[in-house]
N, C-alpha and C positions, 0 to 999 in steps of 0.2 A: 540511491543514486539514479539520476535520470540523464540520458544522453544529451550532449550538447545540442541546443536548439530545438529539442523535442517540445511539441505543443499538441495537446489532445488528451484523451482518456488514458488513465493508467489503471490496469487491473492486476492486483496482487492476489494470487491464490494460495491457499494453505489447506493442510489436511487435519491438523490438530490445533488445540489451543494451549496457551501457556502464559504464565505471568512474567516470563523473561522477555526483556527488550531485544529485538532483533533488527537487522538491517539487510538490505538486498539491493540489487541493481535491476533495472528494467532494460529490455531490448529496444530497438528502434521502432517497434510497433506498440510500445507501452505495456508489454506483458512481462510479468515477473512472478516469482513464487517466494514465499516465506517458509522457513522451516516450521514455524508455528505462528499462529495469529494470536493477538492479545486476548485474554479472557474477558476483558471489559474495554469499553471505549477508552482510547488514550490519544495523546498528541501524535500526529503524523508530521514528520519533517521531510522535505524533499531537498536534496542537494543537487544543484545543477550549475555547472560552470563556476564552481567554487563558492556559490551563494547558498545559504540555507533558508528555506521558506516554510513557515507553518501552514499546513493545509487545514482550512476551516470547514469544508463541505464534503467530507468523505462519506460514502455509503458503506455500510457494513452488511455484506451479503450473507444471509443465513438460510439454512434449510428450513423446512416446515416445522421441524421440532426444535429449532433454535440454535443449531450448531453453526458456528461461523465458518464460512467456506472461502471468504475473500474480502478484499477491501477495494473499492473503486473510487477514484477521484479524478479531477481534471487539472491539467496544467494549462493555464490560459496563455 
């Protein structure tokens, strides 16, 4: 869930990985956290003002040893 009228970068942080689908909300600055990040690339959907949009250009942020630490994408 993205706040009404938000435009810009969204950064979702996470500490662990899991195969479970999760959802979260971001604040007015585009920051949020997930209880877990997906273990592999998956579809990311944004809900804003009652509309659902598929995000095509997400960056998967990883540590040097390959652990996923977050997901970054833009809301145009």
